[in-house]
Structures are given as C-alpha cells and as structure tokens.
C-alpha positions as a Markdown table, in Angstrom:
| # | Residue | x | y | z |
|---|---|---|---|---|
| 1 | Unk | 1.7 | 0.3 | 18.1 |
| 2 | Unk | -0.3 | -2.8 | 19.3 |
| 3 | Unk | -3.2 | -1.9 | 17.1 |
| 4 | Unk | -0.9 | -2.7 | 14.1 |
| 5 | Unk | 0.2 | -6.1 | 15.2 |
| 6 | Unk | -1.9 | -8.4 | 13.1 |
| 7 | Unk | -1.7 | -6.1 | 10.1 |
| 8 | Unk | 2.1 | -5.9 | 10.4 |
| 9 | Unk | 2.3 | -9.8 | 10.6 |
| 10 | Unk | 0.3 | -10.2 | 7.4 |
| 11 | Unk | 2.3 | -7.5 | 5.6 |
| 12 | Unk | 5.7 | -8.9 | 6.7 |
| 13 | Unk | 4.6 | -12.4 | 5.4 |
| 14 | Unk | 4.4 | -11.2 | 1.9 |
| 15 | Unk | 8.2 | -10.8 | 1.9 |
| 16 | Unk | 8.3 | -7.5 | 0.1 |
| 17 | Unk | 10.6 | -4.4 | 0.6 |
| 18 | Unk | 10.2 | -2.8 | 4.2 |
| 19 | Unk | 8.6 | 0.3 | 3.0 |
| 20 | Unk | 6.0 | -1.5 | 1.2 |
| 21 | Unk | 5.2 | -3.8 | 4.1 |
| 22 | Unk | 4.7 | -0.7 | 6.4 |
| 23 | Unk | 2.6 | 0.9 | 3.9 |
| 24 | Unk | 0.4 | -2.1 | 3.4 |
| 25 | Unk | 0.1 | -2.7 | 7.2 |
| 26 | Unk | -1.0 | 0.9 | 7.7 |
| 27 | Unk | -3.3 | 1.0 | 4.7 |
| 28 | Unk | -5.2 | -2.0 | 5.9 |
| 29 | Unk | -5.5 | -0.7 | 9.4 |
| 30 | Unk | -6.9 | 2.6 | 7.9 |
| 31 | Unk | -9.2 | 1.0 | 5.5 |
| 32 | Unk | -10.7 | -1.5 | 8.0 |
| 33 | Unk | -11.3 | 1.3 | 10.6 |
| 34 | Unk | -8.6 | 0.1 | 13.1 |
| 35 | Unk | -6.9 | 3.4 | 12.6 |
| 36 | Unk | -9.4 | 6.3 | 12.3 |
| 37 | Unk | -9.2 | 9.8 | 11.0 |
| 38 | Unk | -7.1 | 12.0 | 13.3 |
| 39 | Unk | -5.2 | 9.1 | 14.9 |
| 40 | Unk | -1.4 | 9.9 | 15.3 |
| 41 | Unk | 1.1 | 7.5 | 13.6 |
| 42 | Unk | 4.1 | 7.4 | 15.9 |
| 43 | Unk | 7.1 | 7.1 | 13.7 |
| 44 | Unk | 9.5 | 5.7 | 16.3 |
| 45 | Unk | 7.0 | 3.1 | 17.4 |
| 46 | Unk | 6.3 | 1.9 | 13.9 |
| 47 | Unk | 10.1 | 1.9 | 13.2 |
| 48 | Unk | 10.7 | -0.4 | 16.3 |
| 49 | Unk | 7.7 | -2.6 | 15.4 |
| 50 | Unk | 9.2 | -3.4 | 12.0 |
| 51 | Unk | 12.8 | -3.2 | 13.0 |
| 52 | Unk | 13.6 | -0.6 | 10.5 |
| 53 | Unk | 15.0 | 2.9 | 10.4 |
| 54 | Unk | 12.6 | 6.0 | 10.9 |
| 55 | Unk | 13.6 | 7.1 | 7.4 |
| 56 | Unk | 12.0 | 3.8 | 6.0 |
| 57 | Unk | 8.9 | 4.7 | 8.0 |
| 58 | Unk | 8.8 | 8.2 | 6.7 |
| 59 | Unk | 9.0 | 6.8 | 3.0 |
| 60 | Unk | 5.9 | 4.6 | 3.9 |
| 61 | Unk | 4.1 | 7.7 | 5.0 |
| 62 | Unk | 4.9 | 9.5 | 1.8 |
| 63 | Unk | 3.3 | 6.7 | -0.2 |
| 64 | Unk | 0.2 | 6.8 | 1.8 |
| 65 | Unk | 0.0 | 10.6 | 1.9 |
| 66 | Unk | 0.0 | 10.3 | -2.0 |
| 67 | Unk | -3.0 | 7.8 | -1.6 |
| 68 | Unk | -4.8 | 10.5 | 0.6 |
| 69 | Unk | -4.7 | 8.2 | 3.7 |
| 70 | Unk | -2.1 | 9.9 | 5.7 |
| 71 | Unk | -1.3 | 13.6 | 6.4 |
| 72 | Unk | 2.0 | 14.9 | 7.7 |
| 73 | Unk | 1.4 | 17.9 | 9.9 |
| 74 | Unk | 4.1 | 20.2 | 10.8 |
| 75 | Unk | 5.2 | 20.0 | 14.5 |
| 76 | Unk | 2.7 | 17.0 | 15.0 |
| 77 | Unk | 3.9 | 14.4 | 12.7 |
| 78 | Unk | 1.8 | 11.9 | 10.7 |
| 79 | Unk | -1.7 | 11.3 | 11.3 |
| 80 | Unk | -4.5 | 9.4 | 9.6 |
| 81 | Unk | -6.2 | 11.8 | 7.2 |
| 82 | Unk | -9.7 | 12.9 | 8.2 |
| 83 | Unk | -12.1 | 13.5 | 5.2 |
| 84 | Unk | -14.4 | 16.5 | 5.7 |
| 85 | Unk | -17.8 | 16.6 | 4.1 |
| 86 | Unk | -16.2 | 19.1 | 1.6 |
| 87 | Unk | -13.7 | 16.5 | 0.8 |
| 88 | Unk | -16.3 | 13.9 | 0.1 |
| 89 | Unk | -18.3 | 16.3 | -2.1 |
| 90 | Unk | -15.3 | 17.0 | -4.2 |
| 91 | Unk | -14.2 | 13.3 | -4.4 |
| 92 | Unk | -17.7 | 12.3 | -5.4 |
| 93 | Unk | -17.9 | 14.9 | -8.1 |
| 94 | Unk | -14.6 | 13.8 | -9.6 |
| 95 | Unk | -15.5 | 10.1 | -9.4 |
| 96 | Unk | -18.9 | 10.6 | -11.0 |
| 97 | Unk | -17.4 | 12.7 | -13.8 |
| 98 | Unk | -14.5 | 10.3 | -14.5 |
| 99 | Unk | -16.5 | 7.1 | -14.4 |
| 100 | Unk | -19.2 | 8.7 | -16.6 |
| 101 | Unk | -16.6 | 9.4 | -19.2 |
| 102 | Unk | -15.0 | 5.9 | -18.9 |
| 103 | Unk | -18.3 | 4.1 | -19.5 |
| 104 | Unk | -18.9 | 6.2 | -22.6 |
| 105 | Unk | -15.6 | 5.1 | -24.0 |
| 106 | Unk | -16.1 | 1.6 | -22.8 |
| 107 | Unk | -19.6 | 0.7 | -23.8 |
| 108 | Unk | -18.9 | 0.4 | -27.6 |
| 109 | Unk | -16.0 | -2.1 | -26.7 |
| 110 | Unk | -17.8 | -4.3 | -24.2 |
| 111 | Unk | -18.5 | -7.8 | -25.3 |
| 112 | Unk | -21.0 | -10.4 | -24.2 |
| 113 | Unk | -18.4 | -11.9 | -22.0 |
| 114 | Unk | -17.8 | -8.6 | -20.4 |
| 115 | Unk | -21.5 | -8.3 | -19.6 |
| 116 | Unk | -21.8 | -11.9 | -18.3 |
| 117 | Unk | -19.0 | -11.1 | -15.8 |
| 118 | Unk | -20.8 | -7.9 | -14.7 |
| 119 | Unk | -24.1 | -10.1 | -14.1 |
| 120 | Unk | -22.0 | -12.8 | -12.3 |
| 121 | Unk | -20.6 | -10.0 | -10.0 |
| 122 | Unk | -24.0 | -8.8 | -9.1 |
| 123 | Unk | -25.0 | -12.3 | -8.2 |
| 124 | Unk | -22.0 | -12.7 | -6.0 |
| 125 | Unk | -22.7 | -9.4 | -4.3 |
| 126 | Unk | -26.2 | -10.7 | -3.6 |
| 127 | Unk | -24.7 | -13.7 | -1.7 |
| 128 | Unk | -21.8 | -11.9 | 0.0 |
| 129 | Unk | -22.0 | -10.8 | 3.6 |
| 130 | Unk | -18.4 | -10.2 | 4.6 |
| 131 | Unk | -17.5 | -6.6 | 4.4 |
| 132 | Unk | -14.2 | -7.3 | 2.6 |
| 133 | Unk | -16.1 | -9.3 | -0.1 |
| 134 | Unk | -18.7 | -6.6 | -0.5 |
| 135 | Unk | -16.1 | -4.0 | -1.1 |
| 136 | Unk | -14.1 | -6.1 | -3.5 |
| 137 | Unk | -17.1 | -7.2 | -5.5 |
| 138 | Unk | -18.5 | -3.6 | -5.7 |
| 139 | Unk | -15.2 | -2.3 | -7.2 |
| 140 | Unk | -15.2 | -5.4 | -9.6 |
| 141 | Unk | -18.7 | -4.6 | -10.9 |
| 142 | Unk | -17.7 | -1.0 | -11.7 |
| 143 | Unk | -14.5 | -2.1 | -13.4 |
| 144 | Unk | -16.4 | -4.7 | -15.5 |
| 145 | Unk | -18.1 | -1.6 | -17.1 |
| 146 | Unk | -15.3 | 0.7 | -17.8 |
| 147 | Unk | -12.1 | -1.6 | -18.0 |
| 148 | Unk | -12.1 | -1.5 | -21.8 |
| 149 | Unk | -12.1 | 2.3 | -22.0 |
| 150 | Unk | -8.4 | 2.1 | -22.5 |
| 151 | Unk | -7.7 | 5.1 | -20.2 |
| 152 | Unk | -5.2 | 3.6 | -17.7 |
| 153 | Unk | -4.3 | 7.1 | -16.2 |
| 154 | Unk | -8.0 | 7.9 | -15.5 |
| 155 | Unk | -8.5 | 4.5 | -14.0 |
| 156 | Unk | -5.5 | 4.9 | -11.8 |
| 157 | Unk | -6.9 | 8.3 | -10.5 |
| 158 | Unk | -10.3 | 6.7 | -9.7 |
| 159 | Unk | -8.5 | 4.0 | -7.7 |
| 160 | Unk | -6.8 | 6.6 | -5.6 |
| 161 | Unk | -10.2 | 8.4 | -5.1 |
| 162 | Unk | -11.9 | 5.1 | -4.1 |
| 163 | Unk | -9.1 | 4.2 | -1.5 |
| 164 | Unk | -9.5 | 7.5 | 0.3 |
| 165 | Unk | -13.3 | 6.9 | 0.6 |
| 166 | Unk | -13.0 | 3.2 | 1.4 |
| 167 | Unk | -13.3 | 3.5 | 5.3 |
| 168 | Unk | -16.6 | 5.3 | 4.8 |
| 169 | Unk | -17.8 | 3.0 | 2.1 |
| 170 | Unk | -17.2 | 0.1 | 4.6 |
| 171 | Unk | -19.6 | 1.8 | 7.1 |
| 172 | Unk | -22.2 | 2.3 | 4.3 |
| 173 | Unk | -22.1 | -1.3 | 3.1 |
| 174 | Unk | -22.5 | -2.5 | 6.7 |
| 175 | Unk | -25.6 | -0.3 | 7.0 |
| 176 | Unk | -29.0 | -2.1 | 6.7 |
| 177 | Unk | -30.7 | -1.4 | 3.4 |
| 178 | Unk | -27.6 | 0.1 | 1.6 |
| 179 | Unk | -26.8 | -3.2 | -0.2 |
| 180 | Unk | -30.3 | -3.5 | -1.5 |
| 181 | Unk | -30.3 | 0.1 | -2.8 |
| 182 | Unk | -26.8 | -0.3 | -4.4 |
| 183 | Unk | -27.8 | -3.5 | -6.0 |
| 184 | Unk | -30.8 | -2.1 | -7.5 |
| 185 | Unk | -28.8 | 0.7 | -9.1 |
| 186 | Unk | -26.2 | -1.7 | -10.4 |
| 187 | Unk | -28.8 | -3.8 | -12.1 |
| 188 | Unk | -30.3 | -0.7 | -13.9 |
| 189 | Unk | -27.0 | 0.7 | -15.0 |
| 190 | Unk | -26.1 | -2.7 | -16.4 |
| 191 | Unk | -29.4 | -2.9 | -18.4 |
| 192 | Unk | -28.7 | 0.5 | -19.8 |
| 193 | Unk | -25.2 | -0.2 | -20.7 |
| 194 | Unk | -26.3 | -3.6 | -22.4 |
| 195 | Unk | -29.0 | -1.7 | -24.5 |
| 196 | Unk | -26.2 | 0.8 | -25.7 |
| 197 | Unk | -28.0 | 3.7 | -24.0 |
| 198 | Unk | -24.9 | 5.6 | -23.2 |
| 199 | Unk | -26.3 | 8.9 | -22.0 |
| 200 | Unk | -29.0 | 7.3 | -19.9 |
| 201 | Unk | -26.2 | 4.9 | -18.4 |
| 202 | Unk | -24.0 | 7.9 | -17.7 |
| 203 | Unk | -26.9 | 9.7 | -16.0 |
| 204 | Unk | -27.9 | 6.8 | -13.8 |
| 205 | Unk | -24.3 | 6.1 | -12.8 |
| 206 | Unk | -23.7 | 9.6 | -11.9 |
| 207 | Unk | -26.8 | 9.6 | -9.7 |
| 208 | Unk | -25.7 | 6.3 | -8.1 |
| 209 | Unk | -22.2 | 7.7 | -7.2 |
| 210 | Unk | -23.7 | 11.0 | -5.9 |
| 211 | Unk | -26.2 | 9.3 | -3.8 |
| 212 | Unk | -23.4 | 7.3 | -2.1 |
| 213 | Unk | -21.5 | 10.5 | -1.7 |
| 214 | Unk | -24.4 | 12.3 | 0.0 |
| 215 | Unk | -24.9 | 9.4 | 2.4 |
| 216 | Unk | -21.2 | 9.6 | 3.4 |
| 217 | Unk | -21.4 | 13.4 | 3.8 |
| 218 | Unk | -24.4 | 12.9 | 6.2 |
| 219 | Unk | -22.5 | 10.2 | 8.1 |
| 220 | Unk | -19.6 | 12.7 | 8.5 |
| 221 | Unk | -21.9 | 15.5 | 9.7 |
| 222 | Unk | -23.4 | 13.2 | 12.3 |
| 223 | Unk | -19.9 | 12.6 | 13.7 |
| 224 | Unk | -19.1 | 16.3 | 14.0 |
| 225 | Unk | -19.0 | 17.7 | 17.6 |
| 226 | Unk | -22.1 | 19.8 | 18.4 |
| 227 | Unk | -21.4 | 23.5 | 18.4 |
C-alpha cells in the first residue's frame, strides 16, 4: 500500500517487533486521515510491504481492533472503522462521565505545580499551529487535571476512547474558531479546579466534552450521503 510508505518507514525505524511496527504505521495513517473510515486494509499487500507473514499482519489488526480503529468484517477482511453519529454520542457520554469522576478524585490531590503545568499547557496551545501539537497539548491539558486521580484503568479506557475519536478531533482543531472556543473552556475549567469548586468544574467539563461531541456528530451527518 503506497499510502502507508512514509508511515511504514517511521515505524520500522523504531526497531520494535514487527506486529508493533505494523500497528504503529496503520494507527498513524488512520489518525492523520491518510486512511479513512471504510478504507480496506489489504492483508497481503501490507505483509509484502513489511516483509512479514500475513499472520503477523492479522495480529496487528487485532491490536487496532481493540483500540476501535479497525474492524474485521466477515468475507470482506479488515477495514478502517467508520464511526457513526450514534458511536460518537456514546463515546462522548462515556468520556464526559469518566473525566468528571476523575477530576472529582484528582482536585484534592492537585498541587501548585500541577496547576502551573496546566497553565503552561494552555499558553503553549495558544502559540501552537501544527495539528499534531494541538492534539498532543489538548490531551496534556486534560491529563494535567486528572492524572492524580490514581485510577489507571479509567485513564486507560479514556485513552482508547480518545484515540477512536482523534481523526475527527483533528478536523475540528483545524476548523477556524474551534481553538478559541476550546481554549476559553479550558481556562474556565482550570479556574474552577483551582478554586476547589468540584461540582462546578465537573459540570463545565462535561459541557465542554459534550459540545465537542455534538460538533463531531454534525460533521459526520454532513458527510452522510443524501437520501
């Protein structure tokens, strides 16, 4: 698959097991929009490109299927998973609920250094323009506020939910005006957390996440074929 060439070279350069290299290359191609929802993933072509067996490729598919990025369809093979508006609504509800619980547990544990890091991240977001930086800094800001919740399983679930939404989050962050809206929310959430207003912070965070989810749902609806 020619579309994978640059991603494959980067993954192979990491000198890791073949399954991980294939999964990394496919993941990057999906998250960055080079491979889109519904695109077929030819097992034989990928095996040839990486000079591995098709069994190794299937193992990589299973890893990505667990992350919600790939779907293995009977008699069709592996395809890039296409999120539906209903999928987005469910993921958004889960993320809002879990993050709200995390910051409830984390706020009493956050230090001045934690809040300083969150403020620095907001400032870095203001200056950032490249989509990779915007996505990474946005994730960092949210984690600044809940990393001390001491709930690693919940955080791992959130990471998987975020990854499944990332291709669409990239589209939103590329949209004029979204960065300004998101940053305004981030600043208000941080103010509430610093003031120890847990319930208010949870409410504002939930609204922030739900607003993003609604925008992604609208984006997906606009891409559906007209009936």
